[in-house]
C-alpha positions as CSV (number, residue, x, y, z in Angstrom):
1,X,-21.6,17.7,26.5
2,X,-19.3,16.7,29.3
3,X,-22.0,16.1,32.0
4,X,-23.0,12.8,30.6
5,X,-24.4,10.8,33.5
6,X,-23.7,7.4,32.0
7,X,-20.0,8.3,31.4
8,X,-19.8,9.7,34.9
9,X,-21.3,6.6,36.5
10,X,-19.0,4.3,34.6
11,X,-15.9,6.3,35.6
12,X,-17.0,6.5,39.2
13,X,-17.5,2.7,39.3
14,X,-14.0,2.2,38.0
15,X,-12.5,4.8,40.3
16,X,-14.2,3.3,43.4
17,X,-13.1,-0.2,42.4
18,X,-9.5,1.0,41.9
19,X,-9.6,2.8,45.3
20,X,-10.9,-0.1,47.3
21,X,-8.8,-1.4,50.2
22,X,-8.6,-1.0,54.0
23,X,-7.8,2.5,54.9
24,X,-7.5,4.2,58.3
25,X,-9.5,7.2,56.9
26,X,-12.4,7.9,54.6
27,X,-11.3,8.7,51.1
28,X,-12.6,11.7,49.2
29,X,-13.7,11.5,45.6
30,X,-11.9,14.1,43.5
31,X,-12.4,15.6,40.1
32,X,-9.6,17.0,37.9
33,X,-10.7,19.1,34.9
34,X,-8.1,20.0,32.4
35,X,-8.5,22.8,29.8
36,X,-7.0,23.6,26.5
37,X,-6.8,26.7,24.3
38,X,-7.6,29.0,27.2
39,X,-5.2,31.8,28.3
40,X,-5.9,32.2,32.0
41,X,-3.4,35.1,32.2
42,X,-6.2,37.2,30.6
43,X,-8.6,38.6,33.2
44,X,-11.7,37.8,31.1
45,X,-10.7,34.1,31.2
46,X,-10.3,33.9,35.0
47,X,-12.2,30.8,36.2
48,X,-13.9,31.4,39.5
49,X,-17.2,29.5,40.1
50,X,-19.1,28.6,43.3
51,X,-21.3,25.6,43.0
52,X,-24.0,24.4,45.4
53,X,-23.9,20.6,45.4
54,X,-27.2,18.7,45.7
55,X,-25.6,16.4,48.3
56,X,-23.4,17.6,51.1
57,X,-20.2,15.6,50.9
58,X,-18.8,16.0,54.4
59,X,-19.4,17.8,57.7
60,X,-18.6,21.4,57.0
61,X,-18.4,24.0,59.7
62,X,-19.6,27.6,59.2
63,X,-18.4,30.6,61.1
64,X,-20.2,34.0,61.0
65,X,-18.7,37.4,61.6
66,X,-21.6,39.4,63.1
67,X,-22.7,41.8,65.9
68,X,-26.0,42.6,67.5
69,X,-29.2,40.9,66.4
70,X,-27.5,39.0,63.5
71,X,-25.0,37.6,65.9
72,X,-27.8,36.5,68.3
73,X,-29.6,34.7,65.4
74,X,-26.3,33.2,64.0
75,X,-25.6,31.6,67.4
76,X,-28.7,29.4,66.8
77,X,-27.5,28.0,63.5
78,X,-23.8,28.6,63.0
79,X,-20.9,26.6,64.4
80,X,-19.0,29.7,65.4
81,X,-19.9,33.4,65.8
82,X,-17.1,36.1,65.8
83,X,-18.0,39.6,66.9
84,X,-16.3,42.7,65.4
85,X,-14.4,43.2,68.6
86,X,-13.0,39.7,68.4
87,X,-11.6,40.0,64.9
88,X,-8.2,41.6,65.9
89,X,-7.6,38.7,68.3
90,X,-7.8,36.3,65.3
91,X,-5.4,38.6,63.3
92,X,-2.9,38.4,66.1
93,X,-3.1,34.7,67.0
94,X,-1.8,32.1,64.5
95,X,-3.4,29.3,66.4
96,X,-6.8,31.0,66.1
97,X,-6.1,31.6,62.4
98,X,-5.4,28.0,61.8
99,X,-8.7,27.0,63.4
100,X,-10.5,29.7,61.4
101,X,-9.3,28.2,58.1
102,X,-11.3,25.0,58.9
103,X,-14.6,26.9,58.5
104,X,-16.6,28.3,55.6
105,X,-17.1,32.0,56.4
106,X,-20.0,34.4,56.2
107,X,-20.0,38.0,57.4
108,X,-22.4,40.9,58.1
109,X,-21.9,43.6,55.4
110,X,-20.7,46.1,57.9
111,X,-17.9,43.8,59.0
112,X,-16.6,42.9,55.6
113,X,-14.2,45.8,55.5
114,X,-12.9,45.0,59.0
115,X,-12.4,41.3,58.1
116,X,-10.6,42.4,54.9
117,X,-8.3,44.7,56.7
118,X,-7.4,42.4,59.5
119,X,-7.6,39.0,57.9
120,X,-7.7,39.7,54.1
121,X,-4.2,38.5,53.3
122,X,-4.6,35.3,55.2
123,X,-8.1,34.4,53.9
124,X,-7.7,35.7,50.4
125,X,-4.6,33.7,49.7
126,X,-6.5,30.5,50.6
127,X,-9.7,31.4,48.8
128,X,-11.5,31.7,52.2
129,X,-12.8,35.3,52.1
130,X,-16.3,35.4,53.7
131,X,-19.4,35.8,51.7
132,X,-21.6,38.7,52.7
133,X,-24.9,38.1,54.4
134,X,-27.4,40.1,52.4
135,X,-30.2,42.0,54.2
136,X,-33.3,39.8,54.5
137,X,-31.4,36.5,54.0
138,X,-32.8,33.4,55.7
139,X,-29.7,32.7,57.8
140,X,-30.5,29.0,58.3
141,X,-31.0,28.4,54.6
142,X,-27.8,30.4,53.8
143,X,-25.7,28.3,56.2
144,X,-27.2,25.1,54.7
145,X,-26.3,26.3,51.2
146,X,-22.8,27.3,52.4
147,X,-22.2,23.8,53.7
148,X,-23.0,22.4,50.3
149,X,-20.9,24.9,48.3
150,X,-17.6,24.2,46.7
151,X,-15.4,26.6,44.8
152,X,-13.6,26.0,41.5
153,X,-10.6,28.2,40.8
154,X,-7.7,28.0,38.5
155,X,-4.6,28.1,40.8
156,X,-1.8,30.0,39.1
157,X,-1.7,31.6,35.7
158,X,0.1,28.7,34.0
159,X,-2.0,25.8,35.4
160,X,-4.9,25.2,33.0
161,X,-6.8,22.9,35.3
162,X,-9.1,22.8,38.4
163,X,-9.4,20.2,41.1
164,X,-12.3,19.7,43.6
165,X,-13.8,17.1,45.8
166,X,-17.4,16.0,45.0
167,X,-17.9,13.5,47.8
168,X,-16.5,10.8,49.9
169,X,-16.4,7.0,49.3
170,X,-19.2,6.2,51.8
171,X,-21.8,8.2,49.9
172,X,-24.3,6.5,47.6
173,X,-23.1,6.2,44.0
174,X,-26.1,8.2,42.7
175,X,-25.3,11.0,45.0
176,X,-21.7,11.1,43.6
177,X,-23.1,11.0,40.1
178,X,-25.4,13.9,40.7
179,X,-22.7,16.0,42.5
180,X,-20.3,15.4,39.6
181,X,-22.9,16.2,37.0
182,X,-23.7,19.6,38.7
183,X,-20.0,20.5,38.7
184,X,-19.6,19.7,35.0
185,X,-22.8,21.5,34.1
186,X,-21.4,24.6,35.9
187,X,-18.1,24.3,34.0
188,X,-20.0,24.1,30.7
189,X,-21.9,27.3,31.6
190,X,-18.6,29.1,32.3
191,X,-16.4,27.8,29.4
192,X,-16.9,26.1,26.1
193,X,-17.0,22.3,26.3
194,X,-14.6,22.3,23.3
195,X,-12.0,23.9,25.7
196,X,-12.3,21.0,28.1
197,X,-9.4,18.7,27.3
198,X,-10.3,15.9,29.8
199,X,-12.0,15.1,33.1
200,X,-10.8,12.5,35.5
201,X,-12.3,11.2,38.8
202,X,-10.4,9.3,41.5
203,X,-10.3,8.4,45.2
204,X,-7.6,9.9,47.4
205,X,-5.4,6.8,47.1
206,X,-6.7,5.3,43.9
207,X,-6.0,5.6,40.2
208,X,-7.8,8.1,38.1
209,X,-10.6,7.1,35.8
210,X,-11.4,9.2,32.7
211,X,-14.9,10.7,32.2
212,X,-14.1,12.5,29.0
């Protein structure tokens, strides 16, 4: 079992202590999970997991691609709403693209193909393709979940590791422990714990502390 809360807590305390110091920014708390005996070149071993954290770690903006009634509802709860007619403008403007990458993205099903055609290369290469808004979804709940969601992906066929942020240094320690535990539980559901070589936690500028 890699999601041992006592080990997580001890490692977090060490990492936070090592990362202390006056900074001009708020440090993130990052996990590094290293694997062994896994061939990520094989399609069946591809590691791609979305995890809803119990505690939102930072202010996350959500943009919605939508038209009509859905767009009207989205304007009440989303940070940005982009209509189908506006999508080509984003495809043609690098400044707009740069801004768009700051958002987590959702899209009406009928606009998924348009987004893919116009922005698929940009968004796909950065793991930012929008999630579809299924019929009957509670949009406010979906956006709230999206703000708490992180993605774990192995980047590159020869890099047997994943990295993610699980919080920021100003969060309560228990919140950081719970976020970390949820991530490691999700990893254990996706891959055998015997294939996890090590797990480290660190602040942005601090030294890494080993969990397992």
